[in-house]
C-alpha positions as CSV (number, residue, x, y, z in Angstrom):
1,M,-73.1,51.1,43.4
2,L,-73.0,54.6,45.1
3,F,-76.3,54.4,46.6
4,S,-75.5,50.7,47.7
5,S,-72.3,52.3,49.6
6,L,-74.1,54.8,51.0
7,L,-76.7,52.4,52.6
8,F,-74.1,50.2,54.1
9,L,-72.2,53.0,55.4
10,F,-74.7,55.0,56.6
11,L,-77.6,52.3,57.4
12,F,-76.7,48.7,57.4
13,L,-73.0,49.1,59.3
14,P,-74.6,51.2,62.1
15,I,-77.3,49.6,62.5
16,V,-75.1,46.2,63.2
17,L,-72.6,47.5,64.8
18,L,-75.1,49.3,67.7
19,I,-77.0,45.4,68.3
20,Y,-74.1,43.5,68.2
21,R,-72.7,45.9,71.5
22,I,-76.3,45.9,72.7
23,L,-76.8,42.0,72.7
24,R,-75.2,39.6,75.6
25,N,-71.9,38.0,74.6
26,E,-73.2,34.8,74.0
27,F,-75.8,36.2,71.7
28,R,-73.3,37.9,69.4
29,N,-71.3,35.3,67.4
30,V,-75.3,34.1,65.9
31,F,-76.1,37.4,65.3
32,L,-72.8,38.1,63.3
33,L,-73.8,35.3,61.4
34,L,-77.0,35.7,60.7
35,V,-76.1,39.3,59.9
36,S,-73.4,38.5,57.1
37,L,-75.5,36.0,55.8
38,F,-78.1,38.3,55.0
39,F,-75.5,40.8,53.5
40,Y,-74.5,37.9,50.7
41,A,-78.2,36.9,50.3
42,W,-78.6,40.8,49.8
43,G,-76.8,40.8,46.4
44,E,-76.2,37.0,45.6
45,G,-79.6,35.7,46.4
46,E,-80.3,32.3,46.1
47,L,-76.7,31.9,45.8
48,V,-76.7,32.1,49.7
49,L,-77.3,28.3,49.8
50,I,-74.3,27.7,48.3
51,M,-72.1,29.3,51.1
52,I,-74.3,27.5,54.0
53,A,-74.1,24.3,52.1
54,S,-70.3,25.0,52.5
55,I,-70.3,25.7,55.9
56,F,-72.3,22.6,57.3
57,F,-70.5,19.8,55.0
58,N,-67.0,22.0,56.4
59,Y,-68.4,21.4,60.0
60,V,-69.0,18.0,59.3
61,I,-65.6,17.0,57.9
62,G,-63.8,19.0,60.6
63,N,-65.7,17.0,63.5
64,V,-65.0,13.8,61.1
65,I,-61.2,14.5,60.8
66,S,-61.0,14.9,65.5
67,Y,-63.4,12.0,65.4
68,F,-60.6,9.9,64.1
69,E,-57.5,11.5,65.7
70,T,-55.9,8.6,66.8
71,K,-56.7,6.5,63.2
72,K,-54.5,8.0,60.6
73,G,-56.4,6.9,57.6
74,F,-59.5,7.3,58.4
75,K,-58.2,11.2,59.2
76,K,-56.4,12.1,55.9
77,L,-59.4,10.5,54.1
78,A,-61.7,12.9,55.9
79,L,-59.2,15.7,54.9
80,T,-58.7,14.4,51.4
81,L,-62.8,14.5,51.1
82,G,-63.0,18.0,52.3
83,V,-60.6,19.4,50.0
84,V,-62.0,17.6,47.0
85,L,-65.5,19.1,48.2
86,N,-64.7,22.3,48.6
87,L,-62.3,22.1,45.0
88,S,-64.7,20.7,43.3
89,M,-67.1,23.7,44.3
90,L,-65.0,26.1,43.2
91,I,-63.6,24.8,40.0
92,Y,-67.4,24.2,39.0
93,Y,-68.4,27.5,39.2
94,K,-65.4,29.1,38.5
95,Y,-63.8,27.3,35.5
96,I,-65.9,24.4,34.4
97,N,-66.7,26.7,31.5
98,F,-62.7,27.1,31.2
99,I,-62.3,23.6,30.9
100,F,-64.9,22.4,28.7
101,D,-64.0,25.4,25.7
102,N,-60.2,23.4,26.0
103,V,-61.9,19.6,25.9
104,N,-63.9,21.0,22.8
105,S,-60.5,22.6,21.5
106,V,-58.7,19.2,21.3
107,F,-62.1,17.0,20.4
108,S,-63.4,18.8,18.0
109,N,-67.2,16.7,17.6
110,L,-67.7,17.3,21.0
111,N,-69.8,20.3,22.3
112,L,-69.8,20.2,26.3
113,Q,-71.2,23.7,28.0
114,I,-72.8,24.2,30.8
115,D,-75.0,27.9,30.4
116,D,-76.3,30.2,32.8
117,I,-73.8,29.4,35.9
118,T,-73.8,32.3,38.0
119,L,-70.3,32.7,40.3
120,P,-70.6,33.2,43.3
121,I,-69.4,36.6,44.9
122,G,-66.3,36.0,46.9
123,I,-66.4,31.8,46.4
124,S,-62.4,31.7,46.4
125,F,-62.3,33.7,50.0
126,F,-65.3,31.3,51.8
127,T,-63.3,28.2,49.9
128,F,-60.0,28.4,50.9
129,Q,-61.0,29.4,54.3
130,S,-62.8,26.7,54.4
131,L,-59.7,25.0,53.5
132,S,-57.8,26.9,55.5
133,Y,-59.9,25.3,58.5
134,L,-60.0,21.6,57.6
135,I,-55.7,21.6,57.2
136,D,-55.5,23.9,60.6
137,V,-57.9,20.9,62.8
138,Y,-55.8,18.5,60.6
139,R,-52.1,19.5,61.9
140,K,-54.2,20.4,65.5
141,T,-53.2,23.9,65.0
142,V,-56.9,24.2,66.4
143,P,-59.4,21.9,67.6
144,S,-62.3,21.3,65.7
145,Q,-65.4,23.7,66.2
146,K,-68.0,22.3,68.1
147,K,-70.6,25.2,67.3
148,I,-71.3,25.3,64.0
149,F,-72.5,29.0,63.9
150,D,-69.1,29.8,65.1
151,L,-67.8,28.0,62.3
152,G,-70.3,30.0,60.4
153,L,-69.3,33.3,61.1
154,Y,-65.2,32.5,60.2
155,I,-66.6,31.2,56.9
156,S,-69.0,34.1,56.5
157,L,-67.7,37.2,57.8
158,F,-69.0,40.3,56.1
159,P,-66.3,42.5,56.0
160,Q,-64.0,40.3,54.6
161,L,-66.1,37.9,52.7
162,I,-66.3,39.6,49.3
163,A,-62.7,41.2,49.2
164,G,-60.5,39.2,51.3
165,P,-58.1,39.1,52.8
166,I,-58.3,34.8,54.0
167,V,-57.2,34.4,56.9
168,R,-55.8,31.6,59.2
169,C,-58.1,29.9,60.9
170,E,-55.4,29.7,63.7
171,D,-55.2,33.5,64.0
172,I,-59.3,33.8,65.0
173,H,-60.5,30.4,66.8
174,K,-61.2,32.2,69.6
175,E,-64.6,33.4,70.3
176,I,-65.0,36.9,68.6
177,T,-65.0,39.8,71.0
178,V,-64.5,43.5,71.3
179,N,-64.1,45.6,74.8
180,N,-64.5,49.5,74.4
181,E,-60.8,50.1,73.6
182,L,-60.5,47.7,70.6
183,F,-64.1,49.0,69.7
184,K,-62.8,52.5,69.6
185,E,-59.5,51.6,67.9
186,G,-61.5,49.5,64.8
187,V,-63.8,52.8,64.7
188,L,-60.9,55.6,64.2
189,K,-59.0,53.1,61.3
190,F,-62.1,52.7,59.6
191,I,-62.7,56.5,60.0
192,R,-58.6,57.0,58.5
193,G,-58.8,54.2,55.9
194,L,-62.3,55.5,54.4
195,S,-61.1,58.9,54.5
196,K,-57.9,58.2,52.9
197,K,-59.8,56.2,49.7
198,V,-62.0,59.2,49.5
199,V,-58.9,61.7,49.3
200,S,-57.1,59.5,46.6
201,H,-60.5,59.1,44.8
202,K,-60.9,62.6,44.3
203,L,-57.2,63.2,43.7
204,C,-57.1,60.7,40.6
205,K,-59.3,63.0,39.0
206,F,-57.4,65.8,38.7
């Protein structure tokens, strides 16, 4: 765990920031998406395919909702389908055996169980972020994303993927951009936060 943290802090993160600063603006979001998927795959392996599938079907449904803007019945049906798909995926990976255990306790002759379900890390976060996007599109708070890379980045951005927070699409629907002042401010906040974390951890040992 310590080695992974050091690898992230002193190798992965600096390289990502350096390349991000070098790239032209039109390539930065694509680069961050690829890096975020790589980051997730590093720890979760083939489970990254679940996230990719989530990005794809939420991209399609978001644009379907937008397409049926004037047809409220179809628009609501598309949103309902999106909510059901997202929650079904979350329930399957996180709660299916819990549900089966309760069903088995009621019906003693049943023995429902699914073995070897690996819970994808951060599935709650990226599922609810996806739902937030679809709801915002439905409410016309934000336009549907025409570029799948931008939606993918919103869902999978690695700094907040594992532990959140869940952010609203309306807050970051514009292209992610970083100028020199924001970059400097972000680095200083990161250093202060990391320092406080290290100091508090040391104090807890005494």
